[in-house]
C-alpha positions in Angstrom: -12.2 35.8 10.2 -13.0 34.6 13.7 -11.1 31.7 15.1 -12.7 29.1 17.3 -11.1 28.2 20.6 -10.1 24.8 19.1 -8.3 26.6 16.2 -6.5 28.9 18.6 -5.3 26.0 20.7 -4.1 24.1 17.6 -2.2 27.2 16.5 -0.6 27.5 20.0 0.4 23.9 19.9 1.7 23.7 16.3 3.2 27.1 15.7 6.3 28.0 17.7 5.9 31.7 17.3 2.3 31.7 18.4 3.2 29.4 21.4 6.0 31.8 22.4 3.8 34.8 22.3 1.0 33.1 24.2 3.5 32.2 26.9 4.7 35.8 27.1 1.2 37.1 27.4 0.2 34.6 30.1 3.4 35.2 32.0 2.8 39.0 31.8 -0.7 38.5 33.3 0.7 36.3 36.1 3.4 39.0 36.8 0.8 41.7 36.8 -1.4 39.8 39.3 1.6 39.1 41.6 3.0 42.6 41.5 -0.3 44.4 41.9 -2.3 41.9 43.9 -5.3 42.6 41.7 -8.0 40.0 41.2 -8.2 37.8 38.1 -11.2 39.8 36.8 -9.0 42.9 36.8 -6.3 41.2 34.7 -9.0 40.0 32.3 -10.4 43.5 32.1 -6.9 44.8 31.4 -6.6 42.4 28.5 -10.0 43.4 27.2 -8.9 47.0 27.3 -5.7 46.2 25.5 -7.4 44.5 22.6 -6.6 46.5 19.4 -4.3 48.9 21.2 -1.1 46.8 20.8 -0.3 48.5 17.5 -0.6 52.0 19.0 1.9 51.6 21.8 5.4 53.0 21.9 
């Protein structure tokens, strides 16, 4: 089931676990940008690459 942006924002605002994870992801992206100096598009591309691979790590 695909979620709309509105549904995602509602989940972020109403579910503490979802909100905490969203903050972790956005903070990690900001840290990656700061530490590597890469442009926003590269961070976005990294996230696109990471989709579906989160359960394969470690």
